[in-house]
Rosetta silent file (secondary structure, phi, psi, omega in degrees, C-alpha in Angstrom):
SEQUENCE: MHIPTISKGKAVLLVVAAVAGMAFFYVLFDWTMSVLVHSRKEVMVPDLHGKSLDDAMSLLSLLDLGIKKDGEDFDQALPPGTIVRQNPVAGMMVREGKIIKVVISQGGQTVYVPSVTGQTVRAAEITIRSYGLTLGEESSRYSVMADKDRVISQDPPAGSTVEKDALINLVISAGTPPDNIKLLPNFSGKTIDEARRWSEQNHLNVETVEEKIVGMAPGTVASQDVSPDTDISSVRRIGFVVASAESTAELPGKTFYYEIPQGGSDRQVRLMLLDENGERELFSGAKAPGSKLEIPFAPKGRALIRVFVNGILVEEREVK
SCORE:     score description
SCORE:     0.000 S_00000001
   1 L     0.000  138.870 -175.939    4.042  128.675   84.188 S_00000001
   2 L   -87.483  120.899 -179.507    4.825  126.194   86.870 S_00000001
   3 L  -103.576  121.897 -176.028    5.696  122.734   85.638 S_00000001
   4 L   -68.149  147.636  178.758    5.370  120.092   88.405 S_00000001
   5 L  -113.564  155.263 -177.838    8.404  117.938   88.941 S_00000001
   6 L  -111.678  128.608 -179.940    8.545  114.267   89.954 S_00000001
   7 L   -66.874  159.424 -177.085   10.761  113.269   92.715 S_00000001
   8 H   -58.175  -43.318 -177.827   13.381  110.595   92.198 S_00000001
   9 H   -62.671  -43.114 -179.494   11.414  108.211   94.477 S_00000001
  10 H   -66.592  -37.830  178.564    8.223  108.582   92.534 S_00000001
  11 H   -61.139  -42.174  178.444   10.045  107.970   89.241 S_00000001
  12 H   -60.779  -42.968  177.490   11.444  104.756   90.516 S_00000001
  13 H   -61.478  -36.023  178.451    7.972  103.683   91.674 S_00000001
  14 H   -65.508  -45.549  176.747    6.568  104.447   88.183 S_00000001
  15 H   -60.902  -43.133 -179.316    9.204  102.366   86.495 S_00000001
  16 H   -63.197  -43.565  178.944    8.668   99.476   88.847 S_00000001
  17 H   -60.980  -40.769  178.986    4.905   99.725   88.287 S_00000001
  18 H   -62.897  -48.003 -179.647    5.462   99.693   84.459 S_00000001
  19 H   -59.922  -48.301 -177.227    7.763   96.666   84.615 S_00000001
  20 H   -62.315  -37.039  178.034    5.314   94.858   86.901 S_00000001
  21 H   -67.254  -39.484  176.120    2.423   95.597   84.488 S_00000001
  22 H   -61.601  -46.090 -177.953    4.430   94.290   81.548 S_00000001
  23 H   -62.209  -40.864 -179.229    5.370   91.189   83.392 S_00000001
  24 H   -58.771  -48.167  179.346    1.734   90.729   84.391 S_00000001
  25 H   -68.612  -29.682  177.399    0.508   90.956   80.782 S_00000001
  26 H   -69.730  -46.521  179.772    3.313   88.599   79.556 S_00000001
  27 H   -60.595  -42.006 -176.486    2.359   86.002   82.177 S_00000001
  28 H   -63.831  -42.366  176.942   -1.333   86.445   81.289 S_00000001
  29 H   -60.287  -49.007 -179.551   -0.528   86.039   77.561 S_00000001
  30 H   -61.425  -38.786 -177.066    1.656   83.038   78.119 S_00000001
  31 H   -72.083  -41.138  179.527   -0.977   81.465   80.340 S_00000001
  32 H   -61.931  -43.986 -177.104   -3.714   82.157   77.771 S_00000001
  33 H   -70.387  -36.255  175.790   -1.739   80.701   74.910 S_00000001
  34 H   -57.039  -47.635  178.666   -0.773   77.720   77.165 S_00000001
  35 H   -61.107  -43.604 -178.654   -4.434   77.139   77.905 S_00000001
  36 H   -67.939  -40.129  177.980   -5.379   77.366   74.249 S_00000001
  37 H   -68.026  -49.227 -175.201   -2.616   74.976   73.122 S_00000001
  38 H   -74.046  -12.273  174.583   -3.190   72.492   75.829 S_00000001
  39 H   -76.166  -16.821  177.080   -6.944   72.649   75.336 S_00000001
  40 L   -73.051  139.823 -176.788   -6.307   71.037   71.963 S_00000001
  41 L   -80.430  158.386  179.342   -6.656   67.365   72.141 S_00000001
  42 E   -87.697  143.076  177.786   -3.843   65.002   71.308 S_00000001
  43 E  -130.784  160.360  179.914   -4.036   62.881   68.156 S_00000001
  44 E   -95.171  132.510  176.299   -1.825   60.085   66.743 S_00000001
  45 L   -63.585  122.216 -176.829    0.225   60.881   63.688 S_00000001
  46 L   -79.669  164.932  177.678   -0.947   58.567   60.808 S_00000001
  47 L   -85.499  118.662 -179.803    1.491   56.671   58.526 S_00000001
  48 L  -101.353   -0.240 -179.532    1.935   58.642   55.331 S_00000001
  49 L   -55.932  122.013  175.211    4.567   56.427   53.689 S_00000001
  50 L    90.490   -5.143 -176.853    3.756   55.709   50.095 S_00000001
  51 L   -91.738  154.137  174.787    0.762   58.082   49.996 S_00000001
  52 E   -75.807  163.403  176.445    0.404   60.965   47.506 S_00000001
  53 H   -61.251  -33.380  179.131    0.324   64.551   48.795 S_00000001
  54 H   -69.765  -43.112  179.816   -3.357   64.837   48.107 S_00000001
  55 H   -63.106  -44.415 -178.917   -4.150   61.643   49.996 S_00000001
  56 H   -60.998  -43.019 -177.650   -1.908   62.766   52.897 S_00000001
  57 H   -65.759  -38.245  179.340   -3.570   66.239   53.058 S_00000001
  58 H   -67.846  -39.269 -178.661   -6.994   64.655   53.153 S_00000001
  59 H   -71.695  -42.835 -177.241   -6.025   62.270   55.919 S_00000001
  60 H   -70.829  -33.583  178.636   -4.302   64.917   58.049 S_00000001
  61 H   -58.531  -34.416 -179.321   -7.155   67.465   57.631 S_00000001
  62 H   -68.475  -26.037  176.393   -9.487   65.007   59.391 S_00000001
  63 L   -98.682    8.198 -176.240   -7.148   65.147   62.371 S_00000001
  64 L    55.805   43.014  176.756   -6.613   68.863   62.286 S_00000001
  65 L  -114.169  152.105  176.912   -3.015   68.430   61.332 S_00000001
  66 E  -103.167  173.235 -179.120   -0.994   70.326   58.729 S_00000001
  67 E  -141.484  140.591  178.158    1.513   69.242   56.119 S_00000001
  68 E  -137.420  128.674  173.026    4.740   70.760   54.690 S_00000001
  69 E   -67.645  128.181 -177.154    7.012   69.484   51.875 S_00000001
  70 E  -122.539   35.341  177.680   10.493   69.251   53.311 S_00000001
  71 E   120.292  175.156 -179.713   12.466   68.146   50.240 S_00000001
  72 E  -129.820  157.957  178.847   12.714   65.371   47.580 S_00000001
  73 E  -157.083  148.458  173.072   14.733   62.200   47.390 S_00000001
  74 L   -70.387  142.241  175.457   15.263   59.234   44.941 S_00000001
  75 L  -157.938  110.463  178.179   13.534   56.011   45.906 S_00000001
  76 L   -59.317  -33.110 -170.852   13.284   53.020   43.564 S_00000001
  77 L   -79.994  -19.309 -171.649   10.541   51.444   45.606 S_00000001
  78 L  -120.871  139.884  176.696    8.104   54.432   45.481 S_00000001
  79 L   -67.517  159.564  177.763    6.685   56.222   42.416 S_00000001
  80 L   -60.959  143.771  178.260    7.361   59.895   41.946 S_00000001
  81 L    89.767   -6.530  176.457    5.125   62.226   44.027 S_00000001
  82 E   -97.693  163.115 -168.376    4.611   59.845   46.908 S_00000001
  83 E   -86.621  125.990  177.967    5.872   60.301   50.499 S_00000001
  84 E   -93.587  -46.792  179.442    9.155   58.675   51.429 S_00000001
  85 E  -139.463  159.475  178.963    9.635   60.021   55.005 S_00000001
  86 E  -140.686  157.171  177.067    7.765   62.082   57.577 S_00000001
  87 E  -147.585  118.452    4.343    8.508   64.010   60.814 S_00000001
  88 L   -69.775  159.887 -175.737    7.038   63.418   63.362 S_00000001
  89 L   -75.047  160.544  178.187    6.975   59.680   62.626 S_00000001
  90 L   -61.528  139.764  179.950    3.808   57.610   62.499 S_00000001
  91 L    96.611  -13.480  178.622    2.354   56.659   65.827 S_00000001
  92 L   -73.598  147.534  177.853    3.613   59.683   67.739 S_00000001
  93 E   -93.477  125.589  177.550    1.050   61.639   69.828 S_00000001
  94 E  -138.022  163.598  178.412    0.889   65.356   68.965 S_00000001
  95 E   -76.010  154.882  171.624   -1.503   68.273   69.518 S_00000001
  96 L   -57.609  145.550 -178.327   -3.954   69.341   66.905 S_00000001
  97 L    92.472  -11.545  175.420   -2.538   71.952   64.547 S_00000001
  98 L   -56.684  140.766  176.996    0.906   70.253   64.382 S_00000001
  99 E   -95.969  125.295 -177.045    2.657   70.547   61.044 S_00000001
 100 E   -99.205  118.077  178.113    3.825   67.195   59.612 S_00000001
 101 E   -90.039  137.885 -177.901    6.952   67.552   57.409 S_00000001
 102 E  -129.691  152.305  170.259    7.317   65.109   54.500 S_00000001
 103 E  -108.976  133.406 -175.829    9.969   64.174   51.904 S_00000001
 104 E  -102.753  142.098  179.121    8.682   63.329   48.467 S_00000001
 105 E   -72.688  136.164  167.430    9.906   60.549   46.148 S_00000001
 106 L   -98.030    9.991 -178.599   11.409   61.399   42.796 S_00000001
 107 L    81.726 -175.318  176.671   11.156   57.757   41.776 S_00000001
 108 L   -69.577  142.847  174.726   14.121   55.538   40.882 S_00000001
 109 L   -79.857  122.066 -177.791   17.216   57.346   39.492 S_00000001
 110 E   -97.609  131.087 -177.144   17.677   56.286   35.926 S_00000001
 111 E  -131.055  159.481  177.245   21.169   56.020   34.372 S_00000001
 112 E   -85.901  143.349  178.684   22.641   54.942   31.087 S_00000001
 113 L   -86.862  123.073  179.029   24.617   51.696   30.955 S_00000001
 114 L   -72.213  157.331  172.977   28.255   52.337   29.787 S_00000001
 115 L   -87.656  120.351  179.043   30.062   50.097   27.333 S_00000001
 116 L  -112.620    3.707  179.591   32.675   47.961   29.052 S_00000001
 117 L   -56.817  132.920 -179.525   33.237   45.514   26.202 S_00000001
 118 L    87.185   -8.304  176.963   36.946   44.919   25.693 S_00000001
 119 L   -83.660  160.142  171.422   37.923   46.165   29.134 S_00000001
 120 E   -71.039  161.063  178.636   39.610   44.096   31.856 S_00000001
 121 H   -57.459  -42.732  179.499   37.270   42.978   34.649 S_00000001
 122 H   -63.304  -45.477 -179.037   38.838   45.443   37.076 S_00000001
 123 H   -67.586  -35.415  178.845   38.501   48.337   34.677 S_00000001
 124 H   -68.390  -36.773  177.075   34.980   47.334   33.819 S_00000001
 125 H   -64.457  -41.738 -179.561   34.041   47.237   37.540 S_00000001
 126 H   -63.202  -45.927  179.699   35.459   50.723   38.109 S_00000001
 127 H   -61.496  -48.438 -176.709   33.471   52.027   35.055 S_00000001
 128 H   -60.292  -44.527 -179.659   30.286   50.345   36.236 S_00000001
 129 H   -67.153  -35.877 -177.370   30.543   51.743   39.766 S_00000001
 130 H   -66.230  -18.152  176.431   31.298   55.260   38.486 S_00000001
 131 L   -93.540    6.070 -177.369   27.880   55.216   36.763 S_00000001
 132 L    74.167   26.416  178.322   26.147   54.262   40.005 S_00000001
 133 L  -113.460  170.692 -177.956   25.679   50.608   38.918 S_00000001
 134 E  -120.936  140.883  176.755   26.722   47.299   40.443 S_00000001
 135 E   -69.362  126.169 -178.633   28.851   44.464   39.020 S_00000001
 136 E  -101.711 -136.667 -177.271   26.615   41.409   38.736 S_00000001
 137 E   -74.442  144.458  175.690   27.410   37.840   37.688 S_00000001
 138 E  -117.422  123.254  175.522   30.585   36.989   35.874 S_00000001
 139 E  -123.924  166.539 -179.870   30.809   34.035   33.486 S_00000001
 140 E  -136.357  154.475  173.061   33.453   33.008   31.005 S_00000001
 141 E  -151.575  159.684  175.460   33.762   31.365   27.636 S_00000001
 142 L   -64.491  149.126 -179.592   36.362   30.819   25.009 S_00000001
 143 L  -147.463  140.795  169.801   36.857   33.530   22.432 S_00000001
 144 L   -99.939   -2.401 -179.443   38.736   34.145   19.164 S_00000001
 145 L  -101.631  -30.383 -175.075   37.817   37.837   19.236 S_00000001
 146 L  -117.401  145.847  178.281   38.844   38.954   22.717 S_00000001
 147 L   -69.993  159.347 -178.086   42.026   38.456   24.618 S_00000001
 148 L   -62.149  140.159  177.216   41.848   36.480   27.811 S_00000001
 149 L    76.582   13.471  175.766   40.341   38.208   30.816 S_00000001
 150 E  -104.926  152.923  178.880   38.685   40.858   28.692 S_00000001
 151 E   -70.146  122.832  176.016   34.959   41.545   28.625 S_00000001
 152 E   -86.408  -49.865 -173.786   33.187   39.838   25.703 S_00000001
 153 E  -148.393  163.947  178.710   29.675   40.930   26.297 S_00000001
 154 E  -138.948  157.618  177.143   27.468   42.577   28.909 S_00000001
 155 E  -144.824  122.325   -2.020   23.791   42.447   30.027 S_00000001
 156 L   -62.932  159.490 -177.508   22.049   44.936   29.975 S_00000001
 157 L   -74.044  161.809  178.477   23.679   46.182   26.817 S_00000001
 158 L   -62.528  142.930 -178.531   25.497   49.491   26.523 S_00000001
 159 L    91.964  -20.711  178.934   23.184   52.465   25.891 S_00000001
 160 L   -74.410  165.399 -178.405   20.144   51.024   27.614 S_00000001
 161 E  -110.235  136.561  177.679   18.635   52.824   30.581 S_00000001
 162 E  -138.507  166.768  172.537   18.328   51.130   34.036 S_00000001
 163 E   -74.153  154.979  175.388   17.686   52.130   37.578 S_00000001
 164 L   -55.816  141.626  176.552   20.562   53.175   39.744 S_00000001
 165 L    80.018    6.149  178.522   22.346   50.288   41.480 S_00000001
 166 L   -63.194  155.661 -177.616   21.148   47.813   38.764 S_00000001
 167 E   -87.056  134.462  175.183   23.287   44.724   38.201 S_00000001
 168 E  -111.548  107.011 -179.730   25.533   44.523   35.073 S_00000001
 169 E   -86.295  143.974 -171.971   26.416   40.964   34.211 S_00000001
 170 E  -125.516  143.426  169.385   29.576   40.284   32.291 S_00000001
 171 E  -108.810  124.671 -171.983   30.832   37.511   30.084 S_00000001
 172 E  -109.131  141.773  179.922   34.660   37.253   30.269 S_00000001
 173 E   -69.028  131.512  174.831   37.061   35.784   27.687 S_00000001
 174 L  -100.179   14.449  176.063   38.748   32.602   28.748 S_00000001
 175 L    90.174 -173.212 -175.413   41.151   33.012   25.856 S_00000001
 176 L   -67.051  143.876 -174.914   41.557   30.981   22.706 S_00000001
 177 L   -73.921  156.977  174.299   39.775   27.529   22.720 S_00000001
 178 L   -65.420  173.032 -174.445   41.575   24.187   22.772 S_00000001
 179 L   -67.420  -22.124 -176.424   42.055   22.347   19.459 S_00000001
 180 L   -84.184   -1.184  177.365   38.904   20.245   19.857 S_00000001
 181 L  -120.328  127.655 -179.202   36.680   23.407   19.881 S_00000001
 182 L  -118.239  124.297 -175.938   36.301   25.526   16.783 S_00000001
 183 E  -110.595  149.019 -178.095   34.667   28.949   17.181 S_00000001
 184 L   -76.875  127.230  171.006   33.163   31.114   14.365 S_00000001
 185 L   -69.990  176.913  177.339   35.253   34.288   13.550 S_00000001
 186 L   -99.209  108.207 -176.427   33.804   37.708   12.928 S_00000001
 187 L   -96.463    1.519  176.326   33.805   38.177    9.100 S_00000001
 188 L   -56.994  128.971 -178.726   32.229   41.690    9.141 S_00000001
 189 L    88.842  -11.318  175.581   34.454   43.882    7.035 S_00000001
 190 L  -100.116  169.664 -175.831   36.254   40.974    5.279 S_00000001
 191 E   -73.251  152.425  176.696   35.669   39.718    1.794 S_00000001
 192 H   -65.022  -32.041 -176.896   32.969   37.151    1.027 S_00000001
 193 H   -68.159  -38.331  176.729   35.647   34.994   -0.615 S_00000001
 194 H   -61.331  -39.836 -176.308   37.600   34.809    2.666 S_00000001
 195 H   -74.034  -36.894  176.767   34.469   33.873    4.503 S_00000001
 196 H   -59.732  -50.949 -175.520   33.496   31.192    1.885 S_00000001
 197 H   -57.248  -45.251  179.807   36.956   29.574    2.068 S_00000001
 198 H   -64.482  -43.953 -176.624   36.830   29.286    5.918 S_00000001
 199 H   -63.253  -44.123  178.262   33.300   28.025    5.854 S_00000001
 200 H   -63.739  -41.157  174.872   34.056   25.334    3.247 S_00000001
 201 H   -55.416  -33.010 -177.287   37.139   24.258    5.178 S_00000001
 202 L  -104.744   15.890  170.908   34.937   23.717    8.181 S_00000001
 203 L    65.340   43.201  176.047   32.116   22.041    6.244 S_00000001
 204 L  -111.145  136.662  173.846   29.562   24.856    6.603 S_00000001
 205 E   -78.577  140.450 -179.457   27.037   25.784    3.875 S_00000001
 206 E  -111.894  135.455  173.029   27.096   29.450    2.864 S_00000001
 207 E  -125.256  137.831 -178.355   24.114   31.606    1.819 S_00000001
 208 E  -127.590  148.320  171.592   24.532   35.196    0.719 S_00000001
 209 E  -128.714  125.347  178.659   22.239   38.182    0.222 S_00000001
 210 E   -94.874  139.898  177.678   23.541   41.271   -1.630 S_00000001
 211 E  -137.655  149.243  174.971   22.601   44.773   -0.666 S_00000001
 212 L   -80.057  123.938 -171.764   23.707   48.202   -1.759 S_00000001
 213 L  -133.504  117.768  178.086   25.561   49.627    1.183 S_00000001
 214 E   -70.672  138.535  177.745   27.068   53.129    1.296 S_00000001
 215 L    84.567   13.623  178.571   30.599   53.274    2.755 S_00000001
 216 L  -135.232  134.763 -177.278   31.407   49.596    1.994 S_00000001
 217 L   -72.318  145.059  178.199   33.348   48.220   -0.914 S_00000001
 218 L   -54.576  142.761  179.393   31.568   45.629   -3.182 S_00000001
 219 L    81.408    5.579  177.435   32.032   42.026   -2.017 S_00000001
 220 E   -93.438  139.390  179.716   32.553   43.003    1.606 S_00000001
 221 E   -74.212  121.169  178.316   30.665   41.173    4.382 S_00000001
 222 E   -86.517  -39.073 -178.282   28.333   43.560    6.110 S_00000001
 223 E  -162.347  168.592  178.472   26.921   41.140    8.660 S_00000001
 224 E  -140.037  149.952 -173.124   26.422   37.411    9.479 S_00000001
 225 L   -92.669   -0.356  174.681   23.421   35.588   10.939 S_00000001
 226 L  -118.303  125.772 -170.123   25.465   33.370   13.278 S_00000001
 227 L   -66.400  139.710  175.111   27.176   35.322   16.029 S_00000001
 228 L   -53.639  154.645 -177.396   31.054   35.359   16.210 S_00000001
 229 L    72.127    7.432  176.309   32.565   33.044   18.850 S_00000001
 230 L   -79.422  138.896  176.323   29.787   30.493   18.319 S_00000001
 231 E   -68.680  112.465 -171.144   30.864   26.852   18.647 S_00000001
 232 H   -78.807    2.088  177.318   30.400   25.565   15.094 S_00000001
 233 H   -63.176  -20.560 -179.635   29.939   21.937   16.215 S_00000001
 234 H  -110.349   11.302 -175.050   26.164   22.623   16.255 S_00000001
 235 L  -108.641  135.147  175.149   26.174   24.904   13.113 S_00000001
 236 L  -110.191  -29.964 -179.361   25.377   23.578    9.595 S_00000001
 237 E  -144.176  160.375  177.542   25.026   26.806    7.640 S_00000001
 238 E  -143.342  137.059 -175.954   25.866   30.489    7.887 S_00000001
 239 E  -109.668  139.932  179.920   24.280   33.415    6.018 S_00000001
 240 E  -124.163  140.161  167.622   26.078   36.600    5.038 S_00000001
 241 E   -95.719  123.969 -171.334   24.869   40.046    3.899 S_00000001
 242 E  -121.697  141.093  177.097   27.298   41.293    1.268 S_00000001
 243 E   -66.303  127.061 -177.239   27.840   44.724   -0.295 S_00000001
 244 L   -77.983  178.382 -178.143   26.606   44.534   -3.916 S_00000001
 245 L   -66.873  -18.136 -176.297   28.348   45.881   -6.983 S_00000001
 246 L   -87.163   -7.206 -179.183   26.374   49.156   -6.668 S_00000001
 247 L   -75.151  158.989  179.843   27.913   49.801   -3.202 S_00000001
 248 E  -135.612  143.130  177.598   30.695   52.385   -2.734 S_00000001
 249 L   -79.950  -14.960 -176.059   33.450   52.615   -0.124 S_00000001
 250 L   -75.467  133.059 -177.245   33.365   56.349   -0.204 S_00000001
 251 L   -99.722  149.237  174.137   31.629   58.021    2.735 S_00000001
 252 L   -59.711  142.911 -174.293   29.752   61.385    2.660 S_00000001
 253 L   -79.610   72.503  176.779   32.139   64.067    3.919 S_00000001
 254 E  -121.090  137.801 -179.249   30.699   64.729    7.395 S_00000001
 255 E  -135.217  133.826  176.342   32.758   64.947   10.606 S_00000001
 256 E   -96.321  127.496 -176.911   31.527   65.466   14.118 S_00000001
 257 E  -115.914  136.656  177.250   33.733   67.697   16.344 S_00000001
 258 E  -150.051  134.424  177.261   33.486   67.696   20.083 S_00000001
 259 E  -106.579  128.454 -177.093   35.726   69.016   22.826 S_00000001
 260 L   -67.612  131.210  179.957   35.797   67.176   26.185 S_00000001
 261 L   -57.762  147.292 -174.693   34.791   69.424   29.058 S_00000001
 262 L   -77.761  160.190  172.028   37.728   70.685   31.251 S_00000001
 263 L    96.080  144.063  171.962   38.318   69.655   34.887 S_00000001
 264 L    76.904 -162.091 -178.602   38.578   66.442   36.873 S_00000001
 265 L   -92.252 -174.045  177.645   39.770   63.045   35.515 S_00000001
 266 L   -51.337  142.673 -177.190   39.100   61.256   32.303 S_00000001
 267 E  -109.405  141.358  170.205   35.542   61.362   31.064 S_00000001
 268 E   -83.902  111.589 -174.055   33.615   58.432   29.585 S_00000001
 269 E  -110.406  137.060 -179.017   32.229   59.858   26.310 S_00000001
 270 E  -133.432  124.609  175.435   29.549   58.173   24.167 S_00000001
 271 E  -112.174  130.776  179.330   28.259   59.566   20.866 S_00000001
 272 E  -120.308  127.759  178.526   24.966   58.250   19.447 S_00000001
 273 E  -102.112  128.737  177.485   23.684   58.925   15.920 S_00000001
 274 E  -117.516  112.393  178.242   19.974   58.919   15.276 S_00000001
 275 E  -138.891 -156.007  178.125   18.890   58.962   11.620 S_00000001
 276 L   -68.973  -15.764  176.941   16.547   57.140    9.247 S_00000001
 277 L   -85.259   -4.835 -176.288   18.402   53.940    9.876 S_00000001
 278 E   110.607 -145.394 -177.554   17.653   54.117   13.627 S_00000001
 279 E  -118.859  136.425  176.832   20.186   54.621   16.456 S_00000001
 280 E  -151.104  159.171 -172.838   23.797   53.542   16.393 S_00000001
 281 E   -93.739  131.980  174.724   26.936   54.312   18.270 S_00000001
 282 E   -90.338  -38.346 -177.193   29.653   56.512   16.734 S_00000001
 283 E  -157.461  145.975  172.210   32.159   56.467   19.570 S_00000001
 284 E  -152.301  125.257  178.983   32.492   55.206   23.113 S_00000001
 285 E   171.014  168.618  179.258   35.624   55.529   25.270 S_00000001
 286 E   -84.944  134.849 -179.890   37.516   57.422   27.946 S_00000001
 287 E  -134.254  148.355 -178.516   38.975   60.788   26.934 S_00000001
 288 L   -78.392  148.541 -178.881   41.091   63.315   28.823 S_00000001
 289 L   -59.300  136.734  174.996   39.567   66.696   29.747 S_00000001
 290 L    86.797   -6.271  176.261   40.214   69.331   27.008 S_00000001
 291 L   -79.822  163.470 -171.081   40.968   66.706   24.321 S_00000001
 292 E  -121.135  143.303  179.630   39.073   66.876   21.007 S_00000001
 293 E  -109.413  135.539  173.142   37.109   64.306   19.072 S_00000001
 294 E  -130.754  100.108 -171.533   36.830   64.243   15.219 S_00000001
 295 E  -114.051  111.114  175.874   34.450   61.430   14.271 S_00000001
 296 E   -70.947  147.151  177.295   33.580   60.816   10.541 S_00000001
 297 E  -152.780  165.596 -179.559   30.083   59.482    9.947 S_00000001
 298 L  -129.715   89.154 -179.412   27.572   58.807    7.235 S_00000001
 299 L   -78.763  153.847  172.112   24.028   59.804    8.187 S_00000001
 300 L  -111.639  117.214 -177.033   20.993   58.857    6.226 S_00000001
 301 L    66.595 -150.580 -175.825   18.509   61.658    5.907 S_00000001
 302 L   -73.316  135.852 -170.088   17.769   63.945    8.743 S_00000001
 303 E  -140.478  157.752  179.943   20.022   63.059   11.715 S_00000001
 304 E  -137.596  137.157  173.933   20.724   63.986   15.337 S_00000001
 305 E  -116.111  129.021  179.646   23.807   63.245   17.461 S_00000001
 306 E  -102.426  128.797  178.107   23.532   62.801   21.256 S_00000001
 307 E  -107.828  124.663  175.115   26.594   63.336   23.487 S_00000001
 308 E  -113.287  132.408  178.737   26.744   61.506   26.734 S_00000001
 309 E  -120.039  114.810 -171.909   29.457   62.280   29.338 S_00000001
 310 L    51.693   44.145  176.930   29.723   59.819   32.239 S_00000001
 311 L    80.157   -3.568 -174.648   26.322   58.524   31.313 S_00000001
 312 E  -107.674  128.572  177.463   24.589   61.888   31.342 S_00000001
 313 E   -68.999  115.936 -177.958   23.112   63.398   28.140 S_00000001
 314 E  -111.311  -12.929 -179.074   24.877   66.778   27.895 S_00000001
 315 E  -162.809  142.133  169.577   24.111   67.804   24.289 S_00000001
 316 E  -121.637  123.198 -178.922   21.914   67.089   21.285 S_00000001
 317 E  -125.240  125.728  179.911   23.155   68.398   17.982 S_00000001
 318 E   -76.095  138.622  178.692   21.321   68.351   14.745 S_00000001
 319 E   -87.748  123.183  179.039   23.301   67.294   11.700 S_00000001
 320 L  -112.007    0.000    0.000   23.084   69.841    8.857 S_00000001
């Protein structure tokens, strides 16, 4: 059977025709799509800042525009789920069908306030900044409890939760007062006899209330109703809560063990005990990576210990 052959010239012509046909259809397709796109009218991108996703979708659908979530970010000024940023920006003219990308707020970043009491101002500032907070106002007053230039108190207090970049105000010790100023000592842990003698010498009336307190020897001061370092020139009386005869200095044999995570520099570790008496601090301080804590404690009833490392809750452990 005879099979017809195609000359070299005809083959070239066929290839050229095929390429020309493909180019024609490409141009035709491109022209058609261009006509379709440019036939869409232009609309102005609305301002979506602060709007919820549902509200934004409803607004954009009226303009034949789409929406796409393009990430999340912390923003203290906007509640979670609202729009922080958009692209294209509000006011830009775009064709119908354009997709508007938006970034959603996660709300303000909440952090725990570290304890800086007893630290120098410089050390306190470093600790505060490491938690994403800002050093606020510094004031000073005389103190018989804290060395000069050490932090006496802070506001907000340690353990509270605040927004990131919140101000932490400090009261700094100005050292021991001059002779004409008398400040009240801290009698917690001392005997009521010692507290009475000091109070009588300084012409203060004493009132006592006895309570059974586990872990405290009878006759020991548990608390006082006038704060330590108070100028007693305006004080007439002071009340003490004292461990009664039924109290015992022996603590239940419980110890909390914790190993500081490895890596990096010293970690600020804080242990909080939650039991039937409420919440109280067991430990707060800087510890080297890999070091171990052994903290004795006396829980009342069912208890839970929370471990914070650099202000972040890393573990909750039930006390058994």
